[in-house]
C-alpha positions as CSV (number, residue, x, y, z in Angstrom):
1,M,101.7,91.7,38.3
2,L,103.7,93.2,41.2
3,Q,106.5,91.3,42.7
4,K,108.3,92.1,46.0
5,V,112.0,92.5,45.6
6,M,113.8,91.4,48.8
7,C,116.9,93.5,48.3
8,G,118.0,97.0,47.2
9,Y,119.7,96.1,43.9
10,T,118.3,94.7,40.7
11,T,119.8,94.0,37.3
12,P,118.6,92.3,34.2
13,V,120.0,88.8,33.6
14,S,121.6,89.9,30.3
15,K,123.7,92.6,32.0
16,F,124.5,90.2,34.9
17,K,125.7,87.5,32.4
18,N,128.0,89.9,30.7
19,N,129.9,90.9,33.9
20,P,128.7,89.3,37.2
21,N,131.7,90.7,39.1
22,A,130.9,94.3,38.1
23,A,127.3,93.8,39.4
24,L,128.6,92.5,42.7
25,L,131.1,95.4,43.1
26,E,128.4,97.9,42.3
27,A,126.1,96.4,45.0
28,Q,129.0,96.8,47.5
29,G,128.3,93.5,49.4
30,D,124.5,93.5,49.3
31,A,122.3,91.0,47.6
32,I,121.2,91.5,43.9
33,A,117.9,90.5,42.4
34,V,118.5,89.3,38.8
35,S,115.4,89.7,36.6
36,S,114.2,88.5,33.3
37,N,111.1,89.8,31.6
38,N,110.5,92.1,34.6
39,R,110.3,89.2,37.1
40,V,112.9,88.3,39.6
41,Q,114.4,85.0,38.6
42,F,117.0,84.6,41.3
43,Y,119.1,86.4,43.9
44,V,122.9,86.7,43.9
45,V,124.4,86.9,47.4
46,P,128.1,87.5,47.9
47,A,129.9,84.7,49.8
48,E,130.5,86.8,53.0
49,L,126.8,87.8,53.2
50,F,125.7,84.2,52.5
51,E,128.0,82.9,55.3
52,E,126.6,85.6,57.7
53,M,123.0,84.7,56.8
54,T,123.7,81.0,57.3
55,A,125.3,81.6,60.7
56,Y,122.3,83.7,61.7
57,C,119.9,80.9,60.9
58,E,122.1,78.3,62.6
59,F,122.2,80.3,65.8
60,A,118.5,80.8,65.7
61,Q,117.9,77.0,65.1
62,R,120.0,76.0,68.1
63,G,118.1,78.4,70.3
64,R,121.4,79.5,71.9
65,A,120.9,83.2,71.2
66,D,118.1,85.6,70.9
67,L,117.6,86.7,67.3
68,Q,118.2,90.3,68.4
69,S,121.6,89.6,69.8
70,I,123.1,87.9,66.7
71,P,125.5,90.3,65.0
72,A,124.3,90.8,61.4
73,H,124.4,93.7,59.0
74,F,122.3,92.5,56.2
75,T,119.3,94.6,55.6
76,A,116.6,95.3,53.0
77,E,115.1,98.7,52.8
78,G,111.4,98.6,53.4
79,V,111.4,94.9,54.5
80,D,110.8,93.7,58.0
81,M,113.9,91.6,58.5
82,D,112.9,90.6,62.0
83,K,109.7,89.1,60.8
84,I,111.4,87.2,58.0
85,T,114.2,85.8,60.1
86,T,111.9,84.9,63.0
87,G,109.7,83.0,60.5
88,M,112.7,81.3,59.1
89,A,114.0,80.3,62.6
90,I,110.6,78.9,63.6
91,K,110.4,76.8,60.4
92,I,113.9,75.5,60.9
93,K,113.3,74.8,64.6
94,N,110.1,72.8,63.9
95,G,112.0,70.4,61.7
96,P,111.6,69.4,58.0
97,T,108.3,70.1,56.4
98,N,107.0,70.1,52.8
99,D,106.1,73.7,53.1
100,Y,108.4,75.7,50.9
101,D,106.4,78.9,50.9
102,E,107.8,82.3,51.9
103,C,108.4,82.8,55.5
104,L,106.4,86.0,55.5
C-alpha cells in the first residue's frame, strides 16, 4: 500500500528513539515523518516550525490576511501547500465539525 509522505525527511522509529535530537539536526528545521513497518506513524515538527504553522492557521482563521501574504517558509517538495493550507483555513473558519479527514 502506498502512503503519501507530507515532508522531505523520513526515519524509522527505532533510529528516532535512539537519538531524536540527531534526527532533528539532520532535518535542519524541517518536519520528519517517523515510520514503523514502512508506514508513517507520526510527524515530528521542530518548535519553531510548529509555531510558524500555528500562526499561519490563526491568521487564516481570522480572515485578516490573504493566505499568500503570510510569511512562511515551510514547504514540502511535490506537495501543493497552497491547496492544503487553504483547505485547513476553510475547515477552521467554518467552525468545529466531526470531520477529521485530510484537508486535501
